[in-house]
N, C-alpha and C positions, 0 to 999 in steps of 0.2 A: 634591528634587520629583523623583518617579520618571515616567521618562518612558513615554509612550503605547506601545504597542508598534503596528507597521501592522499592516495588512490582511494583507501577504501574510507578515509574520512569524509572525503567529497562525496563519495556514492553516499555513504549514511546521512549526509546533510540533503542530500539532494530527495534519499526517501522521507527522511522527514517532513519535508516542504512538500512533497507529491505524492502521500500516501495514497490516495484512492487511483491514483493514476499507476501508481508500480502496482497495487493489487489488480488491476484492470488488465496491465499489460501481461503481468503474470497468468492471468485467465487466460489472456488470448493463447499465449503460447503454450500453458498447459493444453489446451482444446487442439491448436494445430499439430503439437508435436504427439498427442495420444490420437489424433485421427492419423497420424502418418504411421505411425506402430500399428495402431489395428489395421489398417489398409493392407499391411505386408502379409498379415495372416489372414490364409485362405479358410475358406469353410465355414466363415459367421455371416450370417444376413446384415445386410447395409445399419437396419434399423439396432442391432444390437452394438454395432460397432459406433454407432453415433451415442447411443445409449452410454457405452464405456468411457467413450470420449468425454463425456458430460460428468459423469461419475468422479473422473481421474481429475478433472479441471475444478472439478467443486471441492473436492478433498485439498487441493493444490492451495485453492483459494483461502478454505480454512484456516490452512497451515500459514498462509500470507497474512491474515487478518490476524493472528494469533502473535505472528512477529512482530506486524503492527504496533500491537499492543503492549508487549514487550520492550520496544523501543519506546513508547510513548512513558511507559511506568517508569523507566530508564531514565530518561530525560526529566520526569518529575522528580526522582527522588534525588538526583544529581544536582540540581538546583539549575537546571539551563532552564526552566521553564517553559511552558506551552503556548503556542499561537494563540490558543483559546482562551488562556488566561488575559492574554493582551488584550487581544479583540474584546474580551469582556469587561476588564478595565476601563478600554477606550469608551465602549457603549455606556457603561456607569457613569463615567464623567460626563459625556455630553449630554445625557438626561439630567442630569444634576444641576449642570449649567446651559441652559438651552441658550440659543441665541436671540438676542431680540432684532426683530424686522423692523 
């Protein structure tokens, strides 16, 4: 009987498969939540609110990229392999054995 994956494991696999989409979604969420927070604070110019939102989202994006790099490093160290290596192997194999037309 196959074991069911936990929610955390399923989320981790999705993030590994869709790293850029996860980082982009995190960035967009960071910008939106930072704008919402800054808009609730009176006494700031609109341009300052937008600049603060961008800075908060940028810091969040850097943290997400660092987390993504750690996940990739962990996958590489644990031997589960990276899709980049799988694609590279496929590409090298197809270049060494060209199909004849």
